[in-house]
N, C-alpha and C positions, 0 to 999 in steps of 0.2 A: 687638810693641809693648808697652812697659811703661807704667805709670801716668803717667810724666812726658811721654810722647808722645801721650796722649789729647787729642783736640780739646777746646777750652775749653767747648763745650756740654755735655760729659759731666761736667765738674768744676766745681762751684760755688765751692769754696774749696780752693785748691791748698796750703794750709798744713797745720795740724795735723789737720784733718778727713781729708784724703787719707792722711796718715801713719797715722792711727788705723784707717782702713778697711783699708789694706794690712796692718797689724799683726794686725788681727782675722782677716783672710782667711788669712794665713800661719799663725796659731795654729790656726784651724779645720782647715786642710789637714793640719797636723802631727798634730793629734789624730785625724783620720780615718785617716791612715796608721798610727798606733799602734794604733788600735782594730781595724783590719782586718789588720794585719800577720801574725797567726798563722793567718788563715783564707784567705789569698789562694792558696796553692799547697802541695801536699804535698811537692813537690820544690823544693829551694833550691839556688842556685848554690854552688859550693864555697867562695867567699869568706865565705859565712855559716856555714860548718862550725864546730863546736865544736872548739877547739884540742886537738890530741892525739887526737881520736876516730878518725881514719883511721890504720891500723896499717902502711901501707907494703907490704902483702902482694902487691901487683901487681908490685913490683920497682922497680929503679932506673930513673929517667927517666920514670916515670908520674906525670902531674899530674891531680889530682882535678878533674873538671869539674862533676859533679852529685852530690847525695846525696838519698836518699829515706828518710825515717824510717819505721819500723814501730812503730806504737803498740799497746800492750797494752789490755786492757779497762779498765784504770784511767786510760787516756788519757795514760800516760807512754810515752816512747820506750824500747822494749825492745832495739832494734837499728837499724842504719842500713845501707842498701845504698849503697856508694860506686861511682861510675863514673869511671874514670880513662883517660887516653889517653897513649900514647908516640908522639911524632912520629918517633923513631928507628925504632921497630918498626912504625909505622903500624898499631897495634892498639889496640882498646878493651879494657878490663879491668873486671870487676865483682867486688866482694867484699861480703859481708854481715857486719858487725862487731857483735857483742853489746856493749851498753853496760856491763854488769857481768858479767865472766866468772864462771862458777859450774859447777854440776853439768852433765853432758852433757845436751843438749836437741836436738831436731830443728831443724836450720837448713838453709836452701837459698838459692842464688843462681842466677839465669839471665840470660843475655845473648843477644840475637838481633837480627836486622834486621827492619824493618817497612816496607812492608806485606807483603813476600813471603817473610819468613823462615819456615822450618819446620824448622830444625836448630839449636835453641838450645844454647849452651854451658851446662852445668848441673853444679852440684855440690850434693849433698844428703847429709845424714848426721847423726850424733849428735856434736855438737861442744861444746866448752867456751867457745870464744872467737870463732871466725869460720868461715864457709863460703866456699869459693873459694880462690884466685882462678880465674876463668874468663876466656877471651879470645876475641875475634872480630876479624876483619880490618875495615878501614875499609869502610863500606857503599858500594855503587855510588850514583851520582847518582840522586836521586829516592827514596832509601831513608833510613830513620832507624834509630836504635838503640832497642831496647825492653829493659827490664830489670825484674827482680822479685827480691824477697827475702822470706824468711819466718823466723820463729822461733817454735817451739812451734806454736800454732794461728793465729798472727797473720801477716798478709801485706800487702804493698803492692807496687805496680808503677808504672811510668811509661814515657814514651817521649820521644824528642827527639834532639838532637845530630845533626842532618841536615847532610851536607856541602853 
């Protein structure tokens, strides 16, 4: 029910006063979303990804579904773990990509099923650009994917993407 459908007992003046109330409510809602936007979740849908950040390491036909930023102690993003899926291969893939390639540094990426996974696909080592890719088959019904990434001493993980 929008404001025009409200019973007359709720609206004393359907003219400019109602428009003003709607405008103020919309403005307050938009400001609240902007204020909380950076704190709602550590993982964001792929549509919110920074253009060009994913490097295509999973291969042809993989579409990024999630990204998990890894923040440094200065609260800047040092790397991002991307989770991608191929409907042709029916596999999930994860890769941790460094934001600024440089000297070799410890990097890691893991991908597993949850809650019963105990055999993660893992790649760890000293890399200049990215760790991975690692692959796992589509999880069974009732299971989800869990992933993590690290660069140097910084780490982040998440789970989701349940069939």
